[in-house]
N, C-alpha and C positions, 0 to 999 in steps of 0.2 A: 504494500500500500504506500502511495506517495504521501509525503508529509508537507507538501507545498507545491507551488508552481514556480518554476524558474523562468524569469523574464530576462532575456539578453538585454544588456544595456541599462538595467535599472539603476546600477551604481552610478553610471555616468549621468543619467537623468537626475538622480537625487543630488549629485554634486552640482550640476548646472542649475537646478532649481534653487538649491541652497544659496548659491552665489547670487542669483537674481533676487532672491528674497532678502538678502543681507542689506541691500540698498546702498552699500558703501560706494559703489561705482557712480551713484547719482550725486554724491556730495559735491564734487567739483562743478557740476552743471548748476546745482542749486546756488552754490557760492557765486558763480558767474552771474546768474539772474538777480541775486540780491544786490550785487554791485551795480548792475544796470539800473535797477529800481532806485538805488541810492543816488546815482548820478542824475537821474531825472528829477528826483525829489529835491536834491540839493541845488537845482538850477533856479535861480531867483527870477521872478517876473521882471519885465522891463520896469525901470525906475519910474517912468512917467505913468505907468498903470498904478503904481503903489501910492504915489503922491496924491494926497487929498487936501483940499483947502483947509488950512488951519492945523494940519497934521504936523507932529513933531517927530515923525518917523525918520530914523537915521539907520542906514545899513552898517552893520558891524561885521558881518560875515559869520557870526557865531552860529546862527541857525544852519547855514549851509555846511559848516564844518563839524556839526554835532551829530551827523548821521553815523550809524553803525549797524552791523548785522551779526547775528549768531546763527549758525547752522548746526543742528544737533542730530546725529543719527540715533535712532531708537530701534527697538526690535520690530515695531509695527510700522515704521516709516521714517520720515525726516521732518523735523520741525525747523522752520526758518522764521527768525524774528528780525524785522527791520524796524529800527526805532530812532527817534531823535531825542537826545538828552539835554538839549539847550535849556538853560535856566536863567531866569531873570528875577532878581529879588527872591531867590529860593524856590521859585515856581517853575516847573517844567512847562514850557509854553508851546511845544510842538503841536499838541492837540488843538490849540486855538488857531494855529496857522493852517495846518493841513489835516486836521481831524475829520472824522466822518461828518456828513451833512445830515440835517434833519432834526426836528424837535424831539423825536422819540429817543434820541441818544442821551438827553438830559443836560441840564445846565452844567457847564464846565467839562463836558465830555464830547464836544463837537466843535466844528469849525466856527470861529467867531464871525459875526455878520460882516465886519469890515474886510475880511479876507475872501469872502465868497465872490466868485467870478474873477478873482485876481490870482489867487493861489489855487493850484489843483489840489485835490485831496489825495492822500496816500492811497486810499482805496481805489480812486479812479485810475491812478497810475498802475496799480497792480492788476486791476480788471482789464485794462487795455493790453497789458503784457501777457495776460493769462493764456491766450491761444499759443503764443510762441513758447511759453514755458512748457505747456502740455506737449507740444510737438517735440521739443528738445528731450523731455523725459521719455516720451515714447520711442524716440530714436535710440536713446541710451539703453532702454530695456531691450529693444530689438537687437541691438548690437551685442549685448551681453548674452542673449539667447542663441545667437549665431556662433558664439565661441564654443570650442570643443570641450 
């Protein structure tokens, strides 16, 4: 009596699937995309768009220089965090400049009225980039599956 079924190539398949499921090969692509998003987010609108009558606004470059990202590989996937840590008077103000739109986000957790239509939101930058990110990830997965 047979005590199992022998499938040729099962070890190779398990090795390949384990490699694909590790997500390690995706980290450089995610890092690259995070950097692209940061470059776009750190780009200031034209000065004439920002100037409002009576405004004391002065560019310091702090906001553009305060972008960072962290990519963390996990067992279930990859987490990527893009954030702005600029502070003024102890308050992190990135949310007011490029935060999400809409009253449902709550006071202090959304883009401030004076920045709407001038500064893009971080969400809008990511959403515009999403199809390219997904294609890049799919290409990396396909490439990994083709490896022996």
